[in-house]
C-alpha positions as CSV (number, residue, x, y, z in Angstrom):
1,M,0.6,12.0,-16.8
2,T,0.8,8.9,-14.8
3,F,1.9,5.3,-14.5
4,S,0.2,2.6,-12.4
5,I,-0.1,-1.0,-11.5
6,V,-3.5,-2.6,-10.6
7,A,-3.3,-6.1,-9.2
8,R,-4.9,-9.0,-7.4
9,S,-2.9,-11.2,-5.1
10,E,-2.4,-14.9,-6.0
11,D,-5.0,-16.1,-3.5
12,G,-7.4,-13.4,-4.4
13,S,-7.5,-12.1,-0.8
14,E,-6.0,-8.7,-1.7
15,L,-6.6,-6.1,-4.4
16,G,-4.7,-2.9,-4.9
17,V,-3.4,0.0,-7.0
18,A,0.0,1.8,-6.8
19,V,0.4,5.0,-8.9
20,A,2.8,7.9,-9.4
21,S,2.6,11.1,-11.4
22,K,3.7,14.6,-12.1
23,F,0.3,15.7,-10.9
24,L,-1.0,17.0,-7.6
25,A,-2.6,14.4,-5.3
26,V,-2.8,11.6,-7.8
27,G,-4.2,9.3,-5.1
28,A,-7.4,11.4,-5.1
29,A,-8.1,10.7,-8.7
30,V,-6.7,7.5,-10.1
31,P,-7.1,4.4,-7.8
32,A,-10.2,2.5,-6.6
33,A,-10.7,-0.9,-5.2
34,E,-13.4,-2.9,-3.5
35,V,-13.3,-6.4,-1.8
36,G,-15.3,-8.9,-3.8
37,A,-15.3,-6.7,-6.9
38,G,-11.9,-5.6,-8.2
39,A,-9.6,-2.7,-8.6
40,I,-9.3,0.2,-11.2
41,A,-6.9,2.9,-12.2
42,T,-8.3,5.7,-14.4
43,Q,-5.7,8.1,-15.8
44,A,-4.5,10.3,-18.8
45,M,-7.5,12.6,-19.1
46,A,-8.9,10.7,-16.2
47,N,-12.7,10.0,-16.1
48,L,-13.3,9.7,-12.4
49,A,-16.7,8.2,-13.1
50,Y,-14.9,5.0,-14.2
51,R,-14.3,4.3,-10.5
52,P,-17.8,4.0,-9.0
53,R,-19.3,2.7,-12.3
54,G,-16.5,0.2,-12.8
55,L,-16.6,-1.1,-9.3
56,A,-20.4,-1.5,-9.5
57,L,-20.1,-3.5,-12.7
58,L,-17.3,-5.7,-11.2
59,A,-19.3,-6.3,-8.0
60,A,-22.3,-7.4,-10.2
61,G,-20.0,-10.2,-11.6
62,G,-18.5,-8.5,-14.7
63,D,-15.0,-9.6,-15.7
64,A,-12.3,-7.1,-16.1
65,R,-12.3,-7.0,-19.9
66,D,-16.0,-6.7,-20.3
67,V,-16.2,-4.0,-17.6
68,L,-13.5,-2.0,-19.3
69,T,-15.2,-2.3,-22.6
70,T,-18.5,-1.1,-21.1
71,L,-16.7,1.9,-19.5
72,L,-15.1,2.9,-22.8
73,T,-18.3,2.4,-24.8
74,E,-20.2,4.7,-22.5
75,D,-17.5,7.4,-22.8
76,S,-17.5,9.4,-26.0
77,E,-14.0,10.7,-25.2
78,H,-12.5,7.4,-24.4
79,Q,-9.6,7.8,-26.9
80,Q,-8.2,10.4,-24.4
81,R,-8.4,7.9,-21.5
82,Q,-6.2,5.2,-20.1
83,A,-7.4,2.6,-17.6
84,G,-6.4,-0.6,-16.0
85,V,-8.8,-3.1,-14.4
86,V,-8.5,-6.4,-12.5
87,D,-11.5,-8.4,-11.2
88,A,-11.7,-10.4,-8.0
89,R,-11.6,-13.7,-9.9
90,G,-8.3,-13.0,-11.6
91,G,-9.1,-11.3,-14.9
92,A,-7.2,-8.2,-16.0
93,A,-7.4,-5.6,-18.8
94,S,-5.6,-2.4,-19.8
95,F,-6.6,0.3,-22.3
96,T,-4.7,3.2,-23.8
97,G,-6.6,5.6,-26.1
98,E,-5.1,6.8,-29.4
99,A,-5.2,10.4,-28.2
100,C,-3.1,9.9,-25.1
101,F,0.1,11.9,-25.0
102,P,3.3,9.8,-25.8
103,W,4.9,7.8,-24.6
104,A,1.7,5.9,-23.7
105,G,0.9,2.2,-23.4
106,G,0.2,-0.7,-21.2
107,T,-0.3,-4.4,-20.8
108,S,-2.1,-6.9,-18.6
109,G,-1.6,-10.5,-17.7
110,T,-1.4,-13.2,-15.1
111,T,1.8,-14.4,-13.3
112,P,2.5,-18.2,-13.1
113,G,1.4,-18.0,-9.5
114,G,-2.0,-16.6,-10.4
115,S,-1.7,-12.9,-9.7
116,A,-3.6,-10.8,-12.2
117,Y,-2.1,-7.4,-13.1
118,A,-2.7,-4.4,-15.4
119,V,0.2,-1.9,-15.9
120,Q,-0.2,1.3,-17.9
121,G,1.3,4.8,-18.2
122,N,1.3,7.9,-20.3
123,I,3.6,10.8,-20.9
124,L,6.4,8.5,-19.8
125,T,10.1,8.6,-20.7
126,G,9.5,5.4,-22.7
127,P,8.2,1.8,-22.7
128,E,11.0,0.9,-20.3
129,V,8.9,2.3,-17.5
130,V,6.0,-0.1,-18.1
131,D,8.5,-3.0,-18.7
132,A,10.2,-2.3,-15.4
133,V,6.9,-2.3,-13.4
134,V,5.8,-5.6,-15.1
135,Q,9.2,-7.3,-14.6
136,S,9.3,-6.3,-11.0
137,W,5.8,-7.6,-10.4
138,R,6.3,-10.9,-12.2
139,R,9.6,-11.6,-10.4
140,S,8.4,-10.6,-6.9
141,D,8.1,-13.3,-4.2
142,A,4.5,-14.1,-3.5
143,A,5.5,-14.8,0.1
144,L,6.2,-11.1,0.6
145,P,3.4,-8.7,1.6
146,F,1.3,-7.8,-1.4
147,R,1.5,-4.0,-0.5
148,H,5.3,-4.1,-0.5
149,R,5.4,-5.9,-3.9
150,L,3.1,-3.3,-5.4
151,L,5.3,-0.5,-4.1
152,D,8.4,-2.2,-5.2
153,A,7.0,-2.5,-8.8
154,L,6.1,1.2,-8.7
155,L,9.5,2.1,-7.6
156,A,11.1,0.1,-10.4
157,G,9.1,2.1,-12.9
158,D,10.0,5.3,-11.2
159,R,13.7,4.5,-11.3
160,A,13.4,3.4,-15.0
161,G,12.3,7.0,-15.9
162,G,8.7,7.4,-14.8
163,D,6.7,10.4,-15.9
164,S,8.8,12.4,-18.5
165,R,7.7,15.7,-16.9
166,G,9.1,14.9,-13.5
167,R,7.8,13.7,-10.1
168,Q,5.1,15.1,-7.8
169,S,2.8,12.6,-6.1
170,A,2.2,8.9,-5.5
171,A,-0.3,6.7,-3.8
172,L,-1.0,3.1,-2.6
173,L,-4.4,1.6,-2.0
174,V,-4.9,-2.0,-0.9
175,V,-8.1,-3.7,0.3
176,T,-8.7,-7.1,2.0
177,P,-11.6,-8.4,4.1
178,G,-11.6,-6.8,7.5
179,G,-8.1,-5.3,6.9
180,G,-8.8,-1.8,8.1
181,Y,-7.9,-0.3,11.5
182,G,-9.5,-2.4,14.2
183,G,-11.1,-4.6,11.6
184,G,-13.8,-2.0,10.9
185,S,-13.3,-1.7,7.2
186,D,-11.7,-3.5,4.3
187,V,-9.1,-0.8,3.5
188,L,-5.7,-2.2,4.5
189,V,-3.6,0.6,3.1
190,D,-4.6,4.0,1.8
191,L,-1.4,6.1,1.7
192,R,-0.8,9.2,-0.4
193,V,2.1,11.6,-1.0
194,D,0.4,14.6,-2.6
195,D,3.3,16.9,-3.3
196,H,6.9,15.9,-3.0
197,P,10.1,16.1,-5.1
198,D,10.6,12.3,-4.9
199,P,7.2,10.9,-3.9
200,V,7.7,7.1,-4.5
201,P,10.6,6.7,-1.9
202,E,8.5,8.9,0.4
203,L,5.6,6.5,0.0
204,V,8.0,3.7,0.9
205,R,8.9,5.5,4.1
206,L,5.2,6.1,5.0
207,L,4.4,2.4,4.4
208,G,7.2,1.5,6.9
209,I,5.5,3.8,9.5
210,R,2.1,2.3,8.7
211,D,3.4,-1.2,9.2
212,L,5.0,-0.3,12.5
213,L,1.8,1.3,13.8
214,F,-0.9,-0.9,12.5
215,E,0.3,-4.4,11.7
216,R,-0.7,-7.0,14.4
217,P,2.3,-8.9,15.8
218,D,2.6,-12.7,16.0
219,P,2.3,-13.4,19.8
220,A,4.8,-16.2,19.4
221,T,7.5,-13.6,18.5
222,C,6.7,-11.3,21.5
223,L,8.8,-11.2,24.6
224,P,7.4,-12.0,28.1
225,L,7.0,-8.7,30.0
226,E,8.9,-9.9,33.0
227,G,12.3,-10.0,34.6
228,E,15.0,-8.0,32.8
229,V,12.7,-7.1,29.9
230,A,10.1,-5.6,32.3
231,D,12.8,-3.8,34.2
232,E,14.2,-2.3,31.0
233,V,10.7,-1.3,29.7
234,R,9.8,0.3,33.1
235,R,13.0,2.3,33.2
236,R,12.7,3.5,29.6
237,L,9.1,4.6,30.2
238,A,10.2,6.4,33.3
239,D,12.9,8.2,31.2
240,L,10.2,9.4,28.9
241,G,8.4,10.9,31.9
242,H,5.5,8.5,32.2
243,V,4.0,8.6,35.7
244,G,3.7,5.3,37.4
245,A,6.6,3.7,35.6
246,G,8.9,3.6,38.6
247,A,10.1,0.6,40.5
248,G,7.2,-1.7,41.4
249,A,4.7,-0.1,39.1
250,D,2.4,-2.0,36.9
251,V,4.5,-1.9,33.7
252,T,1.8,-3.4,31.5
253,R,-0.7,-0.6,32.3
254,T,2.0,2.0,31.8
255,L,3.2,0.4,28.6
256,E,-0.4,0.4,27.2
257,A,-0.9,4.1,28.1
258,W,2.3,5.0,26.3
259,A,1.4,2.8,23.3
260,G,-1.9,4.7,23.0
261,I,0.1,8.0,22.8
262,E,2.4,6.5,20.1
263,N,-0.5,4.9,18.2
264,L,0.9,1.5,18.8
265,E,-2.2,0.0,20.4
266,E,-2.6,-2.5,17.5
267,R,0.8,-4.1,18.6
268,M,-0.2,-4.7,22.2
269,V,-0.2,-8.3,23.4
270,P,-1.3,-8.9,27.0
271,G,1.7,-9.8,29.3
272,R,4.2,-9.5,26.4
273,I,5.9,-6.9,24.3
274,D,6.4,-6.9,20.5
275,P,10.2,-6.6,19.7
276,L,9.3,-3.8,17.2
277,V,7.6,-1.9,20.0
278,L,10.7,-2.4,22.2
279,D,13.0,-1.2,19.5
280,H,10.8,1.9,19.1
281,L,10.9,2.5,22.8
282,R,14.7,2.1,22.8
283,A,15.0,4.6,19.9
284,L,13.0,7.2,21.6
285,T,15.1,7.0,24.7
286,G,18.2,7.5,22.6
287,D,19.8,4.1,23.2
288,S,19.6,1.3,20.7
289,T,21.6,-1.1,23.0
290,T,19.9,-3.6,25.1
291,E,20.5,-4.4,28.8
292,G,18.3,-7.5,28.8
293,P,17.3,-10.2,26.3
294,A,17.2,-9.0,22.7
């Protein structure tokens, strides 16, 4: 009922799962990942106990293949299951039970750059789905964000046919040390499309919003909040009705107050403005042209 990719980044700093299915809220059932341990996808007649049990075994130092073997050995109905596992050290394994509905299959491996992956699917239009996911992953540029590469691979499988029953949900889970909001958790991305006619492109859209709101900017790319830039920001904030944004007002304080409303506080840099924040402000005021420096 599902196809997925479980992967570890080349440098081992990120672990993640991308999954799609003709199944309600697939993100609530299939993916699991933990920094320092690994990542897991459990699917077909999914045994959700694989997630906590598998992560505990991985965290204790088990490699992907041994952990998967243990999970299957402990499960009397494992021939109805499908699972993919990667460990934090770069091992990968995939299993498809003989009782899974066709087409079902999977593979695991390591890219030349050192990224481990496990790709698997069941009730698919054919092996071309798994092949498309694998090829997308193996050809992806390691310089691109890991989360986008995972989603690109999932989209490749989706466009190659995906689940033979149709489309309904998709999810993306990525963990990295301190990657959560404000640095308070390791969950960098946890996005789910629970019920949608074309969920993978919708997940792409949500990831774009997530990146706008929560990625921290490079201060070197930000514009000094002074001169024409400050005047433009002050005017646009005033157009949106923010009190105190008139001539002579403290534009920094007003910008920060507006950013809090827009959930853009992670993109605030003292005395400067992120170009993406400025673009968002321009879009909200109905004018994409600039009167000051771009």
